[in-house]
N, C-alpha and C positions, 0 to 999 in steps of 0.2 A: 210814640203811642197813639193809637188810633182815638177818634173822638168817642165819646160814650154813645152808647145806642139810645134811641128815641126813648125807650122805656126808662133808662136810667136818668136821662134828662128830665122826665116827667117826674119820677120819683124824688129826685134832688130839689125840684122846685116845689113839689107838694111837701116834703119834709121840712124845708126852711120855712115855708109859709105857716106851716102848722105849729112849728117850734116858736116862731116869732109872736104869733097869736097869744101863745101862753106866757111868754117871757118879756116881750118888748112892747108894752102898751102904746107907746108913741108911735109906732110903726104902723102905718096904714097898709103897706103892702111890700112884700120882699120882691124885688125884681131881679131875675136871673137871665142872663144871656150867655150864649155859648159861642165859642170860637175855637175850632180845632179840639183839643183835649182840656181846654180851659172853661170854667164857668165864673162869670163875673157877677158878683153879688152886691146889690144896692138896696137901700133902704128908702121907701117913699114915706115920708113923715106925714103926720095928720095936717101940718100946715102947708102941705105941698112941695116941701123941699126935698129933693133927692139926695142922699148922701152914699158915696162910694164906700164900700166896706173891706171887700176882699176878693181874691181870686183863688179858686180851688182848682187842683190839677188832678185830672181823672188818671188813675194808674192802672185800671182794669178792674177795681172793686167799687161796687156802689156804696159800700159802707165806709171806706177809708179813702181820703182825699188829700193831697198835698195842700198846703196853706201858704198863701202870700197876703200880707196885709197891704191896703192901699195906703201909699204914702202922699198925703194932701201937699206936703211940702214941695215934693218933686212930680206929682201928678203921675205917679206909677206904681207898680206893684212890687214888693221885695219879699222873696222867701223868708219865712219867719216860723218861730217856734209858738206853739200853743202854750197855755199855762201848765200844761202837763209835761212840757219839755220836750214833746215830740213835735216833729216838722210836719205831721200829719194826723188826721183823726177824722171825727164824724163831722158831717157838715154842721150839726148843731154845735159842737165845740168850736167851729170856725166862727160861726155867726155870733156867739157869745163873746168869743175873744174880740173880734172887731167891734163888736156892739159896746163892749166895755170901754173902749177907746173912744169910739166916735159917737155914742149916743149917751154917754156919761154915766155909766155905772159899772165901776171898777170892781164891784163885789164878786164878780165872776172869777176874777184873778186869784182870790184868796182861796188858798187850800186849808182844808182841815188838817191840823198837826195832831198826829196821836199822842196822847199823854201816857208817861209810863209811871 
């Protein structure tokens, strides 16, 4: 797959930063770097610490990206499932999933269960 166009890269970065502003108060900035068809997402915390979060895979759509979680224990990324059970989704879903693990808020993983 080709690398995302510049407009998609800009859009992704904007979406992630806007989402973090409303959802992750300890994140001073979301950093996104691109290599080929991958976007690597890190969080710069208020205390100056940078935390690697996830890798997104561009598959031709700006709205749906493949998801890989950063594994601190191995210093690499592994394709993973989002809380929805899918291996891809919106950039915001990916940020929340990784943030739940590395930024200490697992509420994002809880799903509403319909009552009958």
